[in-house]
N, C-alpha and C positions, 0 to 999 in steps of 0.2 A: 504494500499499499503506499510506503514511504517513497519507494523508488517511482511508482506511479506518479506521485504528486510532484517529485523532483523533476519528471520529465516534463510534466504540464508546465510548471513554473519557467524550465529552461526554455520551452517552445514558446511561452508567452513574452518571456524576455527578448528571446530571439525576433519574435515578431515586432516587438516594439523597437528595437534596434533598428531593424529593416525599414520600418515607418519614418522613424526619426531620421535615419541616414537618407531615405529617400527625399525628405522634406527639407534637408540641407542642401542634396544636390539640385533640388528645384529652385530653392531660395537662390543659391550660388548661380545656377542659371540664369534666372531672372536679374540678379546682380550684375552679370557679366553683359546681359542685353542692355540693361539701363546704362551701364557704363559707355559701351559702344554707341548707343543711341545719342547718349551726350555728347560724345566725340564727333558723330556724324553731324550733330545740328552745328557744333560750335566750328567745324573745318569745312563743311560743304554746304549743307542746307542753309545756313545764314549768310553764305556768299551772296553779295547783291546782284551780281551776274546770273544766280541759279534760281532767283525768287519765283520767276514764271517758269523755269525749264522743268522737264521732266527727269526724274532720278531715280534709279533702281541700283542696290547694292547687294551684293549676296557674299558672305564669308563662312567658311568651312573649315572645320577641324579634321584633318584627315585620321588622325589617330582614334578619335572619338567616334568618327563616322556620323558626325551632325553638324548641322549650321549653329554657328554662334551667333548669326545675325541675319536678318532678312529685312530688306526695306524695297518693298515692290519688286522683289527678287522673281516674281511670277509674272511681271507685266512686260510687254513686247516693246523692244527698242529697236532702232536703225542700229547696228552695230559698228559699221565702217569697216576697218581693216581688222577687227576682231575676228571677222568671218574666216580669214585665214587659218584662224585655230583649226577650225571645222576641216578645212582643206588640208592642212598638215597632217591631222589625225589619219583621214583619208590615204594620203600618200605613204605615210609610215607603215599603215597596215597592209597595204596592197602593192606597193612598189618594189619590195625587196631590198636588199643591201646597195644595189646599184640600178641606176635608171636604165630601162630599155630604151637604147639608142635609135635602132631601126629594126624592123622585121623583114627579111629577105628569103628570096626564093631564086634559083638560078636553073636554067636548062642548059643546053649544050651552045646556044647561040646568044643568051642575054642573061642580065642580073635584073631582077625586080625588086622594088622597094616598096613596102608597106609601111608608111610613118606611124610613128608612136605617140607623136605630139613632144618629144622631148626638146625642152628650150636651151639646152646647152651647146648645141651644136653651132660651132663656130663663134660661141659667144666669148667676149675678150675676158671674161672672168676665168676662163678653163683654157690652159695650154697645151694639154692632152687632149686630142681628138681620135678615139678609136674608130668611130664612124668614119672620119675622113680617111684615116690610115687603112681601113678596111676598102674603101672604095677606090683608093689610089692603086691598091694591090691587084685589083680585079682587071684582068684584059678583056672584060665582056662590055659591050655597051650597056649603060645605064638607064633604066626605065622606073620612073615615079609614077605611083597612082593614088588618087585620093578617094576611091570608092568608099573608104572607111569614115570620111570626114561627113557628118552630118550636122555641122553646127554652123554659125555665123560667125564672122570676123569680130563684131562687138557685142558685148554682152547684154542683156535685158537690163532696161534702166540704166544705162550708162549714160554719161552727159555727152552727147555726140559732138558738142561745139568744143570739146577739148581734143578733138583726134589730132592737132598737131603737138600735143603735150608728151613729153617722154614718158609719163606714167600711165600713157593710153596706148601702147603697142597692142596691134590686133593680134587676136588669137589664130592659130594656123595648125594645119595637121603637121607640118615639117617646117617648124622655124629655123632661120639661118641669122646669124649676128643679132640675136635677140628681137628680130623683126623691127630693127631700128638701125638708122643711119647715123653717124657722128659728123657733122658738117664743121670745118675748123676755117678759120681765117686768120692768117698770119703775114706780118707786114715785113717785105723785103727792102732791102737798102738799109742804110744806117744814118738817119738825120741826125744824130747825137755827134758823129764825127765829122759830118759833112752837111753843113746847114743848107747848102743848095741842092742836095739830092733829094729828090721826092720820093716819099715812099709810096710803093703801091701793094694791096692786099693780094697775097696768093690764097685762094680758097679751093680746097678739096674735099673729098667725103670719104671715109672709111666705112664700108667698102667702097672701092671705085665702082661707079655706075654709069650705065649707058642711058638713063633715063634723061627727059627733057629737062633743061634747066634755063631758067630766065632770070635776066636781071632788072631790078627796080630802078631804074633811073630817076623817077621823080619819088624818091622816098620821102614820106612824111614822119616815120618813126626814127629816132637817132639810134646808131650803133648795129653792128653786124646782126641780121636775123634773117632766118629762113622759114618760108611759109609753104606748106604742101597745099596743092588740091586736095579738097575733100576724098574725091573718089578715084582719083589716079595719081600716079607718081610722075607729077610735074611739080617743079619746085621754083619757086620764087626768091631769089637772093637780094638782099641788101646790104650793100657795103657798109661797112663800118669803119672808125678811126682806131679801134682798139689794137694794141700791138698783136694780142693774140687772143682769140674768143672762141669758144666752142658750143654748138647746141646739138643736142639730141633730136631727131625727129623721126616718127615711126614711118614706115613705109606701107603701101597697099599691098596686101600678100597674094590676093586673088587665089585662094586655095593654096597649091603647090606649086603656082607659077613663079613665085619669086623663089623658091628654092631651085627650080629648073633654071632659072637664068643667072643666079647667084653662085651655084655650087660649080661649074665648070672651073674658074679660076682657081680654086682650091683642091680639085681631085684631078686637073689637066687632062680632062676629057669632057664632051658634049654630055648633056643630060636631056632624056626625052620624057615628055608627059604620055602616060598609058591610062586611058579612060577605064578600057576593060581588059582584064587579065586573061591570059591564055586558059582554056579550059583545063581544068584539072591541076590548076596550080597550088603548089604546097606538097608537103608540110612546111611551114614558114619557121626560120630560124631567127634567132635573135642576137645583135650585137649590142653589149652592155656599154653605157658611156660613162658615168660619173658616179662616184659614191653618192648615195641619195641624200646623206646629210649636207655634203658639200652644196647642194642646191637649196635645202631647208634651212640651213643657217643664215646665208644672207637673205632668202625670201622672209624670213622673220625678223631679222635684224633690221634690215632698211625698208621692210614692209614692200616686198616687190611684187606689184600687181600682175606682172608678166610671169613671173614664176608661178604665182598661185593659180592663174587661170589655166596654164599649161599642165600643171601637176593633178588639177581636177579631171581635166581631158585624158592625160595619161591614164589614172585610174580607170574611167571610162573604157578606155581601150583594153585595159588588161581584163577587165571584170566582163565587160558587154561585147568587145571585138569591134567596136567603133566607138568615135569621139562624139558625144553630145552631153553638154552639161545638164540639161533638164532629165535626161533618162538617167544619168548616173547619180543625180540628186534623189529623185524619185525611189530608185534602187537603195541607196544608202539609208534613206529616211524609213525605209521598210523593214530593214534588217539591223545593221549595226547602231544606227541612232534611233531605234524605234522606241527605246526607253526614255528618251529625252521628256524631262518633267512637263513641259509645254511644246508642243509640235510646233516648229517654227517654219517660217516662209524662207526657203533659200534660194536665191536667184543667181548666184554667180559665185565663182571661187576667190575673188579678191576683194570684195567687199566695196566694189567702186558703185555698186547698183544701190539705191535707195528702197528698191523692193524687199531686201533683205528684212527680216524681224525675228530677232532672237531675244530669249530673255537672258536675265544674269544666272538663274538657276541652270539654264541650259549651258552655259559656257563651264560653269561649275562642273557639270556632270561630265562633259566631255574632256576636260581637264584631270578631272578623277581617272576617268578612263585612260588617257595617256599616261598618267603615273603608274597605274597599275598594269598596262600592258608593255610599257616601254622603259620604264624607270626613271627616276629623277637624274640620274647621271648623264643620260641621254638628253633628257630635257633641258637641263642647265647648259648644254651645248647649244641646242637648236634655238631658245630663247634668249633674248639679250638680257642682261643684268645692269645694275645702275652704271651709268657712265658709258654704254655701249649703244651703238646703233641709234634707234628711236628713243633710246632711254639716255641718251649721251649727255644731256643736260640738267637729268634727275637722278634722284636717289643715290647721290655719290657717296653717302655715307654708309649706303646699305649694299655695296658691291658683294655679290656672290650670296646676297640674303634674299633679293627679289629677282624673279625671272619672269618677264610678263611681256604680253603684246598689246601695242597701243592702237587706237583706231582715230581717226580724224577724217571728218567732213565737215562741210559749213553748217555749224549749229550742232554738231555731234563731237563728243569726246569720250573715248571708251579705254579702259585698260582692265585686263583680265589675265591672271596669272599664278604663280605661286609666291608664298612669303614665310621665311623662314623667322620666327620671333627669337627674343634674346634667351627664351628658355628651351630654344631649338625644338619649338612645336612647328610643324609644317601645316600651313594654312592655304587653301586654296579661295581665291577672291574673284569677283567680277563687279567692276564699276561703270555703268553705262548711262550717260547723260545725253539727252536729245533736247532740241529746240532753245538751247541757250544762245543769247545775244551778247556774250561777253568774250574776253581774250581766252582762246584756247589754251596758252600757256599759263596763264593765271588761273584757270580751273585745274591745270595738270598740277600746279602746286599747291592748291587745296588739296585734291586727291594725296599728293604726297605728304601732306602734313597728316591727314587721317591714316595713311598705313604706317606711317613713321611712328605714329602714336600705338597703333596695334601693336606693332613690332617691339617696341619699347615696355608695354605693358603685360603682354602675354607671352 
């Protein structure tokens, strides 16, 4: 009887302890949320430029597997270049350790190329070109098909009037030189040593092209400037007085036509377009080009739109056998990303489109998947830390403690990534701000103050 009473008392005491401990945890959690909420109000929400803006913030503790804080984390926002996080996940998941450069098949008389969308071919960032070496070594005539290209050069919702800007390079099945031309003006002569010598500008392009070039003799704008016609590779050049000036201008790709025209100088032979392949073509072999992270790291560090768009198209080719962003987006949302807290509207690979709508909770979920599937050591290489890339002027006191992707459009500021606290807790965060009328850098400083406080406190 005494033993029974002892057990009852122990069970009752144990139950009381559990209840008390649960209440303690609940109060602690509520206290944490109140502290974070107070910090958000002080550093972000009371910013005068954000009084009429839309703000969403999610803060997630990896170890405890729970949210520390959510402020409109389930609301939709235009995420700008935070969209690249989703494209990066897809590329890491499906493109392997190295990028598929080209698929090829050959018979006794010819070599046929099926493009893969690889953006690194002849890109100035890469000195090693396995695809070029392979094409040089072949003794057969080269034919390129675009039968697997099922998309458009410009993405849905892009600002078409930015077509001349370097951040709006066209998408294509077989990019070359990053689908962009580097125009250079250099002054010849030396006026400093001979005042009577007139300096004349030398203007050239990299790569060299045979497209139409005209000169603007009635220039109304100062300085060297190159303007391309919107739908054709015709360039109007305005000479300037600068000793040296460079400008990067996208070219019109016309599917694989740009590759057909620009590859011969690099491989030493003519290249031909092939609309229809010979009957029974295949099986196809693949030439790998670059280690995948050598493309993903600059894509995320400098927020490279072109790399992001082509990454998504490469995933489409790998999974579906053709390149179409709408089709691969639908596929990924029904498979790998079917568990996102709020089903997003995903329009492109780069975030240039304002059609994109994601929630802070969505980004936390994808970043958690990247952490679990690929590991933090790899993510630390791919994402910029303080003082690097798009964070070059931010988080300099938190180098190697924050790894995050920025996003910027007119009226949009975004930042999502990982944060190590002083207690070495790993947090995943997403801050999305839409419809602001203030300075983007001032808002970024407010976000920096908030995250620095979180790092110091937790």
